[in-house]
N, C-alpha and C positions, 0 to 999 in steps of 0.2 A: 218662689223665685230666689229668696235669700240663700237657700241651700245650694242651688245651682250656681249662683255667683261665687259662693265660698269655694266650691269645687273648682271653678274656673281659676280663681285666684291661687288656690293651692297648686294647680297645674303650672301656672306661670312662675310663681314665687318658689315653689318647692320647699317652703319653710313657713313658720308661723307668721301671722300678720294680724294687724288690727283693722277693723272695718267700721266705717261710718256711712250713714245714709241720710239723704235729704230729699224731700218731695218737690215736685213741681207744684203749680198752683192754678186755680181758676179764680176769676174775679167776677162775682155775680153782677155788680154794678159799680160805677165810679171809675170810668176809664180816662186815662190821661190827667187825672186830677192830682196824682201824687206829686208830680214835680211842680204843680201849682199850689202846693202846701194845703191841699184840701183833704177830703176823706176818701177812703177806699174800703171795699168790703170783700176781701179775698178769703179763700179757704185752701188749706193744703190738700193735696189729692193723693190717691194711691198709685201714682206713677212716680218712680223714684230714681235717683242717681246714687250708686254705691261706689265707694272708694276704699280700696285696700291699700295698705302701706306698711313698709317695713324697712329698717336700716339696711344698707347694702355694703358697708365697709369701704365704699369708694367716695371720692370727692365729687360725685355727680348726682344729679336728680334725673332718674330715668322714669319716663311716663309711657303708659300703654293704654290705648282706648280699644276695648274688645270689639265694640260694635263697628267702629271705623277700621279696625285692623291697622291701626297706625301706632307708631312708637317714636318717641323723641328723647333726646338726652341733652342735658344742659350742665355746664359747670355751676358750682354753687355761687359764683359771682355774676351769673347771667340772668338775674331776676329783672328782666326788662320786657316791655311789650313785644309780642310776636304775633304772627298771623295764626288764626285758628284757635281751637279749644285750649291748647296749653297756656295761652296768655292768662286765662282765669286762675289757674293754679299758681303761676308765677306772680300774678298780682296779689293773691291772698298772702303769699309768703312776704312780699314787699310790705303789705299793709299790717300784718300781724306780728311778724318776727322782730324781736328787739333790734337786731342788727341788719334787718331787711334781707337776711339770707339764712339758710339752714346751717346749723352747726356741724352737720354730718350728712353724708349722702343718703338718699332714700330711693327705693323703688315704689312707684305708685301705679295702680291699675284702676281704670275707670270703667264702669259698666252701668247699665240701667235701661229703663224703658220710657223715659220722658221724651216724647217726639220732639225733634229739633225743628224750629221754624213754624211750629203750630200754635204759638202763643201761650204755651204752658210754662215758660220760664225755665228752660233747661239750663241756661247759663247761671241763673240764680241758684238753682239746685246744686250745680257743680261747685260754685263758690261756697255755698253753705255747708255741703258735705266735707269739703276740704278744710274749711275754716274750723268746723267741729273737730276734725282729725288733728289739725295743728294745735288747737287749744288743749286737746286731751293729751297728745303725745308729749308736748313740751310744758304742760301745766302752766299755761299763760294766764289763766284766771280771767279771761274775758267773759262778759255776759253775752247772752244771745243777741241782744240789741247791738252790742259793740261788734260782734261778728257780722251782723246784717249791715251795719254801716261800712265795715271794711269791704264787704261784697259790693256795695254801691260805689265806693271809691274805686274799686277794681274795674267796674264797668266804665266809670268816667275816665280813668287814667290809662287803663290797659286795653280797653275795647272801644274807646272813643264814643261811648253812648251815654248821653247826659240823662240817665234815667232817674226816677224817684226811688223811694225806699221800699215800695210795696212788695216787690217780688221776693227780695231777700228776707224781709220781715215775715212774710207769710210762710216761706219755707222753713224758717227757724222757730216760729211761734205757733204753728198749727195745733189744733186740738180736734180730735174726732167729733163729728156731728156738731161742729160750731164754725161759724164764720167769724171774722175779726173786723170790727169797725175800728180802723186806724186813723187817728188824726195825724196827718203827715207833717204837721208843723210842730206840735208838742211831743209827738211820738207816744202819746197816751193811747191806750187801746181798750176795747171792750169786747168780750166774747158774746156773740149773738147766736143763740141756739138755732140749729138748722137740722132738726130731726123730724122729717116728714116721711114716715114709712110708705105712704102711698104715692110718693113722687120721687123722681130721679133727675139728676143732672146728666145731660148728654152733650158731648162735644161732637160737632160735625166738621171734619177737616175739609176745607176747600181744595186741598192739595196744591194750593198756590203758595209758593215760598215768598214770605214777605221781605224780599230783598231791598225794597225801598224804605223799610221801616226805620233803619238806622238814621239815614240822612234826613228823612222827612220828620222823624221824631224830634231831632235837634231843631229843625226849622219850626215846628209847631211850638216848641218851647220859646224860641226867640219871638214868635208872633204874639204869644201870650204876654211876654215881658214888655213888648212894645205897647200893648194895650194898657198894662199897668202903669207905664211911664206917663201916659196921657192923664190917667186918673190921679196920679200922685201930684199933679200940678194943682189940683183942687183939694186934695186931702193927703198930706204927707204921711199920715199914719197908715196908709194902705201899703201893705208889704207884698201882697199877692192877690190873685183873683178870689182867693178864699175870703177876703175882706170886703168884697164888692157885692151889694145887692143888685138884682137885675134892673131895678128902676134907675139906679145910679149909672149903670153901664149904658142903658138906653139913652139917658139924658145927654151923654157925651158921644153918642154914636157918630155924629157928623164931623167930629174932630179926629176920628180914627180912620186908618186905611180900612176899606170895606172888608177885606179878607181878615185882617186882624180882629175886627169887631166880631165876625162870625166865630172865629176861634174862641174868643173870650166869652161870647154868649153861650157856646156849648158848655164850657167849663163851669160857668156860674149855674146854669140849669142842671148840669150833671151832679154837682154837689148837693143841690136841693133834692134831686131824685134819690140820691143815696140816703139822705137823712129821712126822707119819707119812707123809703124802702125798708129801713131798719125798723121803723114803727110798724109797718105792715107785717113784717116777719114776726115780731113779738106778739102781734095780734092774730097770727095765723091767717092773714089775708093774702094767700098766695096768688090769687087771680089779680089782685091790685098790684102786687109786686111784679107780676109778669107783664102787666101793661107798662110799667116803668122800664122794663127791659126793652120792649119794642120802641118806646120813646127814645131811649138811649141810642138805639141803633139808627133811628132817623137822624138824630143829631150828629152821630159819628159819620154818617154818610153825607149829609147835606151841609152841615156847618163846619165840622172838623175835617171832612174829606179825607178820611183814612180807611174807607171801605174800598171795595172793588166790585166789579160786576158779578163775580161769583158769589161774594158774600151777600150782596143785595138780592140776588136771585134766591138764595137759600132762605133768607129771612122772609121774603115775600111769600114763598111757597109754604114755609113752616107756619106762617100766620093763618093760613087757610086750612090747616090740618086739625083734626079732632084730638082732644086730649093734650094739647100743647098750650101752656100758659104764657110763655114768653121766650124771646130769642133775641140775640144781638151779636155783632162782631165783638170778639174778645182779643185783648192783647194790643200790641202796637199797631196792628192794622195791615192793610194791603195784602190780605190773605190770612193764612192761619185758620183758626177755628171759629165757628159760631157756637156760642154756649146756649143751651136750650133747657128750659124747665118743663118737664113732661110728667104727666100722670104715668105711674109705673105700668098700669094695665094697658096703656097705649104705646109703650116704648117700642115693642117688637114691630108692630105695624108701622109705626112712625119711621123707624130706621130703614125698613124695607122700602117704604114709599118714597122717602127723600132720596135714597140712593138711586132708585129707578129714575126719578125725575131729573136728578143732577146728571146722571150718566147720559140720558137722552139729550140734554142740553149741551153738555161740555165734553162728552165722550170719555169721561173718566169717572170711576166710582169713588166717592168720598169715604175715607175711613171714619167710623163712628166709634166713640168711646163712651161707655157708661162710667161715670165718676163717682167715687165715694169720698166724702170729706174725712181726712185722716190726720194722724199725728204729724208733728213737725220733725225736724232733723234730730238724729240720735246717734250715740255711740253704741254699737251692737256688741253684746256679750258673746264670747265664744260659744259655739254650739256644743251641747253635751254629746259625748260619744254615742254613736248609734248602736 
């Protein structure tokens, strides 16, 4: 794919350019825990966003997205939020550049194969790839974690999504055949081996765009914060749901709004599932890990209420199929993808079977992706002449 993208960029630029790349991500378990300062377990994937860039001799930032067939142009003083994908590039300039603007004009072209709206964090990949590009082009000296934090702030300030740090972190810190256990409070992380040749990660796309995810995501965050406020009356040391054992939460259930309590219960239980899951992976207990994925989906559907009928249908049917160890809603919710842990020998029959059942129920065929855990964001060296 890289060679094809370089040829496309050469066609548009007609001159030499630099190229950066950043992957999307999957999250095996630990959903919505990042903005509650808990733990997550993502891995970078082999679906990526590529960015080519070169100075243009003008006082403008010109952008083109090949897949969308869209192009935009901004003056160098227009680094402000806008609608659509350009806001992420403008936000990264605002966050990373010393004067919150470019010192000269650039042409930027975006391409890639991270599906948008499928819960694989295409926006984080876009921020990460462009952050790497800016850091390299202008020798800014930022660490990968600092670029990740700039991406998170871009989501907050330029896209109005109060996300945690997981997506940007995973895109920038990925390692092949490893997941990353990230403490979203301290930002300490540990690589957890995920090298199981007999098994595969499969994503099943509901084909439902999670248009509710942004507003509902922010609402879930406020509901969790409301629960924390109740608990802080009894223990001021509590900073987030990360600090709350389930027994303490249940002890004050009657003092909370019923919905707020359910949201908090899911987060507390999900954090524990993640910690248990890491132990299971290290012990090569994949079936036990898979059972936690199913439990995670139940919580996402019933307590956190970020699933949808299509996602629930898929997980119910998947749980009945041979060779499948676990499955759950992934990402912000309200559509997007179901992440599945499958035996490799069963994958082909599984994909055919679940597509048939889903099409019969919803009159649409879900896209299915076999995922490999890959490296994080990189600056790509020029290709050698053919």
